[in-house]
C-alpha positions in Angstrom: -166.4 2.1 -1.6 -166.4 4.5 -4.4 -165.0 3.2 -7.9 -161.5 4.7 -9.2 -161.3 7.5 -11.2 -160.6 7.2 -14.9 -158.0 9.5 -14.5 -155.1 7.9 -12.7 -151.7 9.4 -11.8 -148.5 7.8 -12.9 -146.2 6.9 -10.0 -143.2 4.6 -9.4 -143.6 1.3 -7.7 -141.7 -1.0 -5.9 -138.5 -2.4 -7.8 -138.8 0.6 -10.5 -142.4 -0.5 -11.8 -144.4 1.9 -12.8 -148.0 1.7 -11.6 -151.4 3.9 -11.7 -152.3 5.5 -8.4 -155.7 7.0 -7.7 -155.9 10.8 -6.4 -155.1 9.7 -2.9 -154.3 11.9 0.1 -152.1 10.3 3.0 -152.5 12.1 6.0 -153.2 11.5 9.9 -156.2 9.8 10.9 -158.8 11.9 12.4 -161.4 10.2 15.2 -164.2 10.7 12.8 -162.4 8.2 10.3 -162.0 5.4 13.0 -165.2 3.6 12.0 -164.1 3.6 8.6 -160.6 2.5 9.4 -162.0 -0.8 11.6 -164.3 -1.4 8.4 -161.5 -1.1 6.0 -159.6 -3.8 8.4 -162.6 -6.0 8.0 -162.8 -5.6 4.1 -159.3 -6.4 3.8 -159.2 -9.5 5.8 -156.6 -7.9 8.2 -155.9 -10.2 10.9 -158.3 -9.7 13.8 -156.7 -8.6 17.3 -158.1 -7.8 20.6 -157.2 -4.0 19.8 -159.4 -4.0 16.7 -162.2 -1.7 18.4 -163.1 1.8 18.6 -161.7 2.2 22.3 -158.1 0.6 20.8 -158.1 3.2 18.3 -159.2 6.0 20.4 -156.3 4.9 22.7 -153.8 4.9 19.7 -155.0 8.5 18.8 -154.9 9.8 22.5 -151.2 8.6 22.9 -149.5 9.5 19.6 -152.0 11.1 17.5 -149.7 11.0 14.4 -149.2 7.4 14.2 -152.1 6.2 12.3 -152.0 7.3 8.3 -154.7 6.7 6.0 -154.9 7.0 2.6 -158.2 8.7 1.5 -159.9 8.7 -2.1 -163.1 10.8 -2.5 -162.9 11.3 1.5 -163.1 7.4 2.0 -160.3 5.6 3.7 -158.6 2.9 1.6 -155.4 2.5 3.4 -154.0 2.6 6.8 -150.7 2.1 8.4 -149.8 2.5 12.3 -146.2 3.8 12.8 -145.3 3.0 16.4 -142.6 4.7 17.9 -141.4 4.7 21.3 -138.1 7.1 21.4 -136.1 3.7 20.7 -137.7 1.5 18.3 -139.9 2.0 15.4 -142.3 -0.6 14.3 -145.2 -0.7 11.5 -148.3 -2.0 11.9 -151.7 -2.7 10.3 -150.7 -1.8 6.6 -154.0 -2.7 4.8 -155.6 -1.2 1.3 -159.0 -1.8 0.3 -159.0 -4.8 -2.2 -160.0 -2.8 -5.1 -157.3 -0.4 -5.0 -154.3 -2.8 -4.3 -151.4 -2.9 -6.5 -151.8 0.9 -7.6 -149.0 2.2 -5.3 -150.9 3.1 -2.2 -149.5 0.5 0.2 -146.0 1.9 -1.1 -147.1 5.6 -0.7 -148.5 4.9 2.9 -145.0 3.1 3.6 -143.0 5.7 2.2 -144.8 8.6 4.3 -144.4 6.3 7.4 -140.7 5.9 6.8 -140.2 9.6 6.4 -142.3 10.3 9.6 -140.1 7.8 11.6 -136.9 8.9 10.4 -138.1 12.7 11.3 -139.2 11.5 14.7 -135.7 10.0 15.4 -135.7 6.1 14.1 -132.8 4.3 12.9 -134.6 0.9 12.3 -138.2 0.0 11.7 -139.5 -3.4 12.5 -142.4 -5.0 10.4 -145.1 -7.6 11.4 -146.0 -9.4 8.1 -148.7 -11.9 8.4 -147.0 -15.2 6.8 -150.2 -16.6 5.6 -151.2 -13.5 3.4 -149.6 -14.3 0.1 -148.7 -10.8 -0.9 -147.5 -9.5 2.4 -143.8 -10.9 2.9 -142.6 -10.3 -0.8 -144.1 -7.0 -0.6 -141.9 -6.4 2.6 -138.9 -7.6 0.8 -139.4 -5.5 -2.4 -139.7 -2.5 0.1 -136.4 -3.2 1.3 -137.1 -4.9 4.5 -135.3 -8.3 5.4 -136.9 -11.0 7.0 -134.9 -11.8 10.7 -134.9 -15.4 10.7 -132.9 -15.7 14.1 -136.0 -14.0 16.1 -139.3 -15.0 17.2 -142.4 -12.7 17.9 -144.0 -13.6 21.2 -147.4 -11.6 22.4 -149.6 -11.6 25.0 -153.0 -10.1 25.4 -153.8 -8.5 28.6 -157.3 -9.1 29.7 -158.9 -8.2 33.1 -157.6 -5.7 35.5 -154.3 -3.6 35.0 -151.2 -4.8 36.6 -151.1 -1.3 38.4 -154.7 -2.1 39.8 -154.5 -5.7 40.7 -152.4 -5.8 44.2 -151.4 -9.7 44.0 -149.8 -8.8 40.6 -147.7 -6.1 41.9 -146.6 -8.1 44.8 -145.5 -10.8 42.6 -143.7 -8.6 40.3 -145.0 -10.5 37.5 -148.4 -12.5 36.5 -148.5 -15.0 39.1 -151.7 -16.4 37.3 -150.7 -17.7 33.8 -153.4 -17.2 31.1 -155.5 -19.9 30.2 -155.6 -19.8 26.5 -155.9 -21.9 23.3 -153.4 -21.7 20.2 -155.3 -19.7 17.4 -154.0 -18.4 14.2 -150.3 -19.1 15.4 -150.9 -17.4 18.6 -152.4 -17.7 22.0 -155.6 -16.0 22.8 -157.4 -15.7 26.4 -160.6 -17.7 26.4 
């Protein structure tokens, strides 16, 4: 990871703060940068999921090439944000910044570019998944103008094994007739 240069740029932070931002480029991620993205997520202590691998990221870029934003400093990925848009709802995932570059406005720059992009694509509302056990996560999103939705719960299911389309038993039942056997782990269920 490179050291921040001595010549930072002044930029507005959240809630009217002034922060120093290093020479950072925010743009679409390329396939050659995917290993760096995975390394950043590990270094940033991002909550691991079943999609945190090269195949998962390659599938994301293949499906929606402009959905993974990266912040780069000296050609090194120091921040990420996934912008999800299905034509009806928008969501942000995997906002992560390298520890030595935090509190410099990089997360804000990623979010603002993501908002601009999603709005351009037609989004009118953006949902965010913030890890409550990460002390800065929820306060950051609130400062960015996002409001907790206390009357909803997030439910997830990791799809493992054969795809529904490839399994005649599941297709015939119209649902997964064999419930996953799992264990509670970090607030969610993981298949064993």
